[in-house]
Chimera marker file (.cmm) of the C-alpha trace (Angstrom):
<marker_set name="trace">
<marker id="1" x="112.365" y="96.162" z="110.654" r="1" g="1" b="0" radius="0.5"/>
<marker id="2" x="110.133" y="99.632" z="110.916" r="1" g="1" b="0" radius="0.5"/>
<marker id="3" x="108.542" y="98.421" z="114.652" r="1" g="1" b="0" radius="0.5"/>
<marker id="4" x="112.127" y="98.355" z="115.440" r="1" g="1" b="0" radius="0.5"/>
<marker id="5" x="113.129" y="101.777" z="113.878" r="1" g="1" b="0" radius="0.5"/>
<marker id="6" x="109.814" y="103.815" z="114.950" r="1" g="1" b="0" radius="0.5"/>
<marker id="7" x="110.838" y="102.182" z="118.863" r="1" g="1" b="0" radius="0.5"/>
<marker id="8" x="114.805" y="103.590" z="118.704" r="1" g="1" b="0" radius="0.5"/>
<marker id="9" x="113.125" y="106.769" z="117.548" r="1" g="1" b="0" radius="0.5"/>
<marker id="10" x="110.768" y="107.141" z="120.217" r="1" g="1" b="0" radius="0.5"/>
<marker id="11" x="113.398" y="106.092" z="123.022" r="1" g="1" b="0" radius="0.5"/>
<marker id="12" x="115.723" y="108.723" z="121.430" r="1" g="1" b="0" radius="0.5"/>
<marker id="13" x="113.012" y="110.868" z="121.491" r="1" g="1" b="0" radius="0.5"/>
<marker id="14" x="112.584" y="110.745" z="125.699" r="1" g="1" b="0" radius="0.5"/>
<marker id="15" x="115.783" y="110.874" z="126.337" r="1" g="1" b="0" radius="0.5"/>
<marker id="16" x="116.254" y="113.991" z="124.786" r="1" g="1" b="0" radius="0.5"/>
<marker id="17" x="112.866" y="114.968" z="126.668" r="1" g="1" b="0" radius="0.5"/>
<marker id="18" x="114.412" y="113.650" z="129.682" r="1" g="1" b="0" radius="0.5"/>
<marker id="19" x="117.625" y="115.925" z="129.460" r="1" g="1" b="0" radius="0.5"/>
<marker id="20" x="115.190" y="118.495" z="128.762" r="1" g="1" b="0" radius="0.5"/>
<marker id="21" x="117.320" y="121.809" z="128.978" r="1" g="1" b="0" radius="0.5"/>
<marker id="22" x="119.743" y="120.732" z="125.635" r="1" g="1" b="0" radius="0.5"/>
<marker id="23" x="116.384" y="119.789" z="124.162" r="1" g="1" b="0" radius="0.5"/>
<marker id="24" x="115.143" y="123.182" z="124.744" r="1" g="1" b="0" radius="0.5"/>
<marker id="25" x="118.449" y="124.822" z="123.940" r="1" g="1" b="0" radius="0.5"/>
<marker id="26" x="118.437" y="123.072" z="120.735" r="1" g="1" b="0" radius="0.5"/>
<marker id="27" x="114.770" y="124.066" z="119.797" r="1" g="1" b="0" radius="0.5"/>
<marker id="28" x="115.696" y="127.756" z="120.457" r="1" g="1" b="0" radius="0.5"/>
<marker id="29" x="119.128" y="126.897" z="118.274" r="1" g="1" b="0" radius="0.5"/>
<marker id="30" x="116.058" y="126.520" z="115.532" r="1" g="1" b="0" radius="0.5"/>
<marker id="31" x="113.864" y="128.273" z="115.571" r="1" g="1" b="0" radius="0.5"/>
<marker id="32" x="116.708" y="130.941" z="115.656" r="1" g="1" b="0" radius="0.5"/>
<marker id="33" x="118.243" y="129.518" z="112.564" r="1" g="1" b="0" radius="0.5"/>
<marker id="34" x="114.565" y="129.727" z="111.510" r="1" g="1" b="0" radius="0.5"/>
<marker id="35" x="113.842" y="133.416" z="111.314" r="1" g="1" b="0" radius="0.5"/>
<marker id="36" x="117.548" y="134.019" z="110.645" r="1" g="1" b="0" radius="0.5"/>
<marker id="37" x="117.132" y="131.982" z="107.079" r="1" g="1" b="0" radius="0.5"/>
<marker id="38" x="113.658" y="134.065" z="106.255" r="1" g="1" b="0" radius="0.5"/>
<marker id="39" x="115.091" y="137.345" z="107.103" r="1" g="1" b="0" radius="0.5"/>
<marker id="40" x="117.509" y="136.827" z="104.725" r="1" g="1" b="0" radius="0.5"/>
<marker id="41" x="114.374" y="135.718" z="102.470" r="1" g="1" b="0" radius="0.5"/>
<marker id="42" x="112.543" y="138.416" z="102.788" r="1" g="1" b="0" radius="0.5"/>
<marker id="43" x="115.633" y="140.933" z="102.648" r="1" g="1" b="0" radius="0.5"/>
<marker id="44" x="116.657" y="139.054" z="98.754" r="1" g="1" b="0" radius="0.5"/>
<marker id="45" x="112.432" y="139.078" z="98.266" r="1" g="1" b="0" radius="0.5"/>
<marker id="46" x="112.456" y="142.627" z="95.193" r="1" g="1" b="0" radius="0.5"/>
<marker id="47" x="109.645" y="144.625" z="96.734" r="1" g="1" b="0" radius="0.5"/>
<link id1="1" id2="2" r="1" g="1" b="0" radius="0.2"/>
<link id1="2" id2="3" r="1" g="1" b="0" radius="0.2"/>
<link id1="3" id2="4" r="1" g="1" b="0" radius="0.2"/>
<link id1="4" id2="5" r="1" g="1" b="0" radius="0.2"/>
<link id1="5" id2="6" r="1" g="1" b="0" radius="0.2"/>
<link id1="6" id2="7" r="1" g="1" b="0" radius="0.2"/>
<link id1="7" id2="8" r="1" g="1" b="0" radius="0.2"/>
<link id1="8" id2="9" r="1" g="1" b="0" radius="0.2"/>
<link id1="9" id2="10" r="1" g="1" b="0" radius="0.2"/>
<link id1="10" id2="11" r="1" g="1" b="0" radius="0.2"/>
<link id1="11" id2="12" r="1" g="1" b="0" radius="0.2"/>
<link id1="12" id2="13" r="1" g="1" b="0" radius="0.2"/>
<link id1="13" id2="14" r="1" g="1" b="0" radius="0.2"/>
<link id1="14" id2="15" r="1" g="1" b="0" radius="0.2"/>
<link id1="15" id2="16" r="1" g="1" b="0" radius="0.2"/>
<link id1="16" id2="17" r="1" g="1" b="0" radius="0.2"/>
<link id1="17" id2="18" r="1" g="1" b="0" radius="0.2"/>
<link id1="18" id2="19" r="1" g="1" b="0" radius="0.2"/>
<link id1="19" id2="20" r="1" g="1" b="0" radius="0.2"/>
<link id1="20" id2="21" r="1" g="1" b="0" radius="0.2"/>
<link id1="21" id2="22" r="1" g="1" b="0" radius="0.2"/>
<link id1="22" id2="23" r="1" g="1" b="0" radius="0.2"/>
<link id1="23" id2="24" r="1" g="1" b="0" radius="0.2"/>
<link id1="24" id2="25" r="1" g="1" b="0" radius="0.2"/>
<link id1="25" id2="26" r="1" g="1" b="0" radius="0.2"/>
<link id1="26" id2="27" r="1" g="1" b="0" radius="0.2"/>
<link id1="27" id2="28" r="1" g="1" b="0" radius="0.2"/>
<link id1="28" id2="29" r="1" g="1" b="0" radius="0.2"/>
<link id1="29" id2="30" r="1" g="1" b="0" radius="0.2"/>
<link id1="30" id2="31" r="1" g="1" b="0" radius="0.2"/>
<link id1="31" id2="32" r="1" g="1" b="0" radius="0.2"/>
<link id1="32" id2="33" r="1" g="1" b="0" radius="0.2"/>
<link id1="33" id2="34" r="1" g="1" b="0" radius="0.2"/>
<link id1="34" id2="35" r="1" g="1" b="0" radius="0.2"/>
<link id1="35" id2="36" r="1" g="1" b="0" radius="0.2"/>
<link id1="36" id2="37" r="1" g="1" b="0" radius="0.2"/>
<link id1="37" id2="38" r="1" g="1" b="0" radius="0.2"/>
<link id1="38" id2="39" r="1" g="1" b="0" radius="0.2"/>
<link id1="39" id2="40" r="1" g="1" b="0" radius="0.2"/>
<link id1="40" id2="41" r="1" g="1" b="0" radius="0.2"/>
<link id1="41" id2="42" r="1" g="1" b="0" radius="0.2"/>
<link id1="42" id2="43" r="1" g="1" b="0" radius="0.2"/>
<link id1="43" id2="44" r="1" g="1" b="0" radius="0.2"/>
<link id1="44" id2="45" r="1" g="1" b="0" radius="0.2"/>
<link id1="45" id2="46" r="1" g="1" b="0" radius="0.2"/>
<link id1="46" id2="47" r="1" g="1" b="0" radius="0.2"/>
</marker_set>
């Protein structure tokens, strides 16, 4: 079961890499959201 799941996972990763435009934009969105989250966390700090 585990082998089959990883096979499917890697196949999906391959597809994502092939459609690189979507892959890059999703990475950009993720890093943007992460930065936004970090900034909001830092602004809520007491010091």
